[in-house]
N, C-alpha and C positions, 0 to 999 in steps of 0.2 A: 524582525528576523524569525521569530517564534511563529508569527502568523504565517509567513511563508512556507515554514515546515509543515505547519498544521494543514494548510491548503493542499499540499502535495501528499500528505499522509492520507487525507480524506479522498483524494482523487484515486490513489492507489488501491484503496479498499474494494472498489468494484472491478478493478482490472484483473483479468485472469492470465492471458497470454503475455508472452514478453513484449510483443508489439503494442498490446493495449497498455502494459505498463510504462512502456517507453512514451506512449502518447499521453498518458496520465502525468508523467514527470514534466513533459514539455508544456502541456496545458497549464498544469499548476504553477510552473515557473513563470509562464507568461501572465498568468493571472495575479501573481505576486507582484511582478514587476509594474503592472498596469493598473494596480488597485491603489486604494488609499494608503496602504503599506509599503508602496514603491520606494518611499524614502529611505527604508532600511538598506536596500540594495545600493542607492546612491552614497550613503554613508559608508557602507562596506567597500565599495570601488573607489571612491574619491577622497574620503576623509579618514580613512583608517588610522593613519599616523597621527591624527589629532586626538584620537581616543586614548585615554590613559591606560597603562598596561593592566592595572588592576580590573579596569571594566572590560578589557579585551577578553579576558579569561572565559566568562560565560558565553561570549559571542563566538569564541574559537570553538568551544564545545558544541554549540548549535551548528556551526558551520561544518565541523567534523561530522555530526550526525547526518546532516544534508548531503555531504559528500559520500558518506557511507551508503546512503540510501540510493543514490545514483549509481554507485559502483556495483551494489547488489543487482540492481535491475539491469545493468549493463552486462554483467556477467551472464546473467540468463539470456539476454538478447544475443550475446556472443555464442553461447552454448547452443543456441537454436540455429546458428548459422546466418543471423541476419546482419551482423557486422563481422569484419575480419580484423579490424584495428585493435590495437591496444585499448583496453577500457579506460585507463586513466587519461590517455591522450584524447580519446573519443569524447570524454566527459568534458574536458577543458574546451574543446572545439565546439561543443554543442552548447554548454553553458555560455560561453564567450558570444557565440552567435545570438543566442536569445537575449543575453544582456544588452547587446547593441540595439535591439528593437526600440529601446527608450528614445533612440535618435530618430526613427522614422516611422514609429506608430504612435499616434497621438489620439487620446480618448476613444480607444476601440470599443465596440460593443462586445457583449459576450459571444455573439455569433461570429464576429470577426476574429476573435481570439481563438475560438474553436476552429474555424477555417485555416487560420494561420498555423495553429499546431498541427493539423493535417498536412499542410504544405511542408512544414519543417520535417515532420516525421518521414514523409516521402523523400525528401532531398537527404536526409541523414541516412536513410537506408537505401538510397540510390534506386528508388523505385520510380517506374514510369508514371507519368500523369495519366489517369483513366481517360478514356475517349470522352470528350465533352466536358471534362473538368476545367475549371479556371483557377488560376492563382489569385489569391486575394491581393487587392491593389490598395495602397494607401497614398494619400496626398502628401506630397513633399512639403517641408517648410520652406518658405521664401524669407531669406534673411538678408539684411543690408548691414554693413559695417556700422558698429555703434548704434544698432537699431534693435528693437525687439523683433523676434520671429513671429510670423503668421502663418497659419496653414492655408494653402490654396492650391 
């Protein structure tokens, strides 16, 4: 989880405008999810109850720091008129959508993650797709009951 926060913090260093900061958060989150550290998100989302309360405390502090980072950026995004929604709700929707990519994005290249981040920011800000731009496509997994999944 600390690695994910580090990735996002580094991405934000070069971002100046509110839109650039939102892109940095989205890209950093996607990179964290789809990196070697993605297991931390799986633990957080699926196995939180299995972690002892004493081990949760430092993780909750990291989570709060991450949440605060998102809320600070989203407050700027809202103040610049890029979104009208409540920022806490917008953060939940955004992070939830990004987290779901673990189910439909498999072994992405850095370029694919960058393109996906652009697509997500456009969607989150309700921006039209520029003339000639394409949306990033990913192959769906094919699964059979009681069988392993394959990408195809």
